[in-house]
N, C-alpha and C positions, 0 to 999 in steps of 0.2 A: 521728847525734850532734844532741844539744842543743842549740840556740840559746841564749845567753843572751841574760836578759831588757834590755834596753834602754825607758826609759820615761822621755817629755819634755814637759816642762811648761812649754804654751803662754804669749804676753806677752800683752800689752793686744789687747782686738778678735782674737784670733786662731785657731781652731783646727789639724784637723791639714792643711791642705791645704798650711796652711805646711810642713810639712817631707811632701809629697809623694815629690820627689825625695829625700828621704834613707830614707823607706824603702825605700823601694825599695829604693836602694843599699848598703840595709843587712840584705835583707832575706834572702840567702843567711849571710851571720853572724852575727843577730842576731835577736830577735824582738823588733817595738818598738811600741810602744803607745804613742798621746800623751794625756795627760790633759784630762779640762775644768777648764778654769779659772775659772766663771762666775761660779761660787755663791755663797763667802765676801766674806764685804767686808771682812778685812784678811789681815794674811799669815799671821800662827797660823794662822788658818781655813781659808785656800786650802791651808795645807801639811797642816791635819789629813784639808781632802779627799783631798787627794791621794796621802798618806798609806792612804785606804780602798780607791783604786781600784789601788795598784799592788800589782807581783804577786808572791807570798809569797819568802819568802829577801830575800838584798842583793839588788839591780838594780844597774847603767847607769845613772845618773841627768844629763837634758840639763835644761839650761835659759837660754830666752832670753829676754832681757829683764825686762817682770817673771816668768816664769819664774823667772830666775836669781834671785831677790828669797827667793820660794817655796822653791828651793832650797837656797838657804843655812839660811833656817828650816828645812828638812827633817833640815840636818847638825849643829845643834846640839839638835833633839829626838831625831830615830830615825839617829842616825850608821852604826850596825848595822847598818841597810839600802839600804845604799847602798856599791856594790865600789868603782864610779869616776865620777867628777863630771865633766861638761862645762859651760861659761858661754859664752855665745854674745849677744853684744850686751846687755854686764849690767856694772850694777858693787856695791862694796861700802857707798857713802855713803847714807846718807837722804835727803832731799824736803828740797829749797832754797827757802825761801823762794819768791824768786822761782818754783821749777816746783809749789810748792802753788797761787800762780794761776791762773798755767795752765792746771793741770786744775779749776780750780772754775772760772774763764771757761768753759770748752769743756762741763763738767757745766751750766751753766746753758743753753748753746749745742744740747745735746743735746735737754735740754724742749724747747726751740720747735723744732727741726730739727735733725735726727741724722745726717741726708746734710750737712750741712754741715759736720759733723765730720770726714765721714771727709773731705767735700775740702782743708779746714785743716789737716789730716794725712798727709797723702800726699806730697807732698811735704820731711816731714821724715822721712818714713821710709825715701826711698829718694831714688838718684842724680838728677839731671835727666833722664838717659838713662834708667831705665829707669822714671821716672813714666811718659813719652812710651811707653813701649812697652804699647798697650791692653790686649792681655792680660794681663799684669805687673799692671798697673794693675786691670783686669779682677775680679781674686781675691780681694787685700788688700781692696778694698772689698769683693766677695760676702762677705767673711768677716767684715769687723764688721757688715758687716748679718744675716748670721744669729747673731752675737754679740748684738746688739741691746743699744740704751740702757741697760736695766735691769742687765745686767750689766755695760756700760761702767762705771757710774755703781758697782758696786759696786765694781771695779778698780779708779779710780780713788782711791777711799775705802781701798782693803788699799793702795792706789802710798805715798800721802799717807802713812798712820801707820806706816808701816815703820819701821823703827828702823837705828843706824847696827851695821854687821855688821864691821866693820873691826876692831875687837878682839879679834871671834871667828875668824877667817880661819885663825891661825894654830896653830890647833887640829883644824883638817883636816889630816888622815892618808890618805885616798885620793890617787889617784891624779888628777888633773885636768889638766887640759887647758881654756884661757880664749882664747875664739876673737873678736878687734877686726874690725872692720873702719876705714879709711882715712878714709873721708866720711862715716860713724856721723855726725849730729846731735844726734842725741838722750846719744849715749854716746860722748863721746872717749876717743881712743884711753887718754889720760897714764890715763882710770882703769882702764877694764882693764888696764894697768900696772902699777898701783898693786894691783888684784885678783892679780892672779898673783903680782908679789910677794908679798903677805901670805900667800900660803898654798905653806907648804913644797912646795919639788916641782915648782910647780906648772907648766905648760908654757906658752907664749903664741906665736897666731900671729896676722898681722895679714894681712886681705885686701885687695889694693889695687882703686881704680874700683870700691866697694862702700858703700850706708850701711848703714839698720840691720837692715831686712830678709835678710841676710846666706844664710840657706838658701834664699830666691828669687830673690834679687840674682844670685850665685854658685853655684849649689845642687851641681855638680859640685864644685868645692873644700872646700866645706861637708861633702858625703857622703866626698872623700877623707881630710879630716880624725879623720872621726868613724873613718873602713871603723881606718884607724890606730889611732885610739883605743881599738876595740873588741878590735881582731884582732893591734897590735903588729907588724903589716905596710905601711910605705910601697905605697903603691898610685897611681899617675897620675891624674890629675884626671880628663883626658880617655877616658879607659875608660868613667866610668860615665854611663848614660842619664838625658835629663833629659825628661820628661811635663809636661805640666800637668794637678793635678787635674779631677775628671771636673766637668760644671757640675752645682753646686749639690749639690755631698756632703754 
């Protein structure tokens, strides 16, 4: 039996390592690929890049954070390519002036000391307990270093320039899962509730004791949600095995 394609759009300073547990957990039911989201400096450019990497035919599209912004752009420009949609730790609003100012400050810092940017971001990306997990924090830092300063700047420029997607949510017709995290400092639950309410028939799941990096902080729970999203079958989260990605993958 052919496994359906799941195409993952990672967020800022992320690569496939952020979805290692999900990829393993879905391996029996889906063909999972993670896009390279480092080359464009606008959301439309990143959407075009994603479309060029996407497997042929309709896919199940999952976007995390910035990847969610790109997913919503793809829903506007290539809706026939998307069979199902999952939006994790993301929202549909444009960048606020305060957020834009913070992003530009980090971009300036990156020119002087990129590792300082990573250090500054870590406490905002995960709960305090997860930041203290040396292995987990190490994977997040390694991903960021692998993506690099130049791609970080392009990604921030893209995020700053994104449109307000809220007026377009009502046109989404594919089955949609929205995943929020109670302690996400970057994407408040209220914003994801707004996102889910705007998409006809969307299902909202809220993870407890979890920050922005849901697929890493709560890998079993996220895998269980996406497994049900793919198959329509609810499975206990405890059944999924969690393994760290190999070093320097």
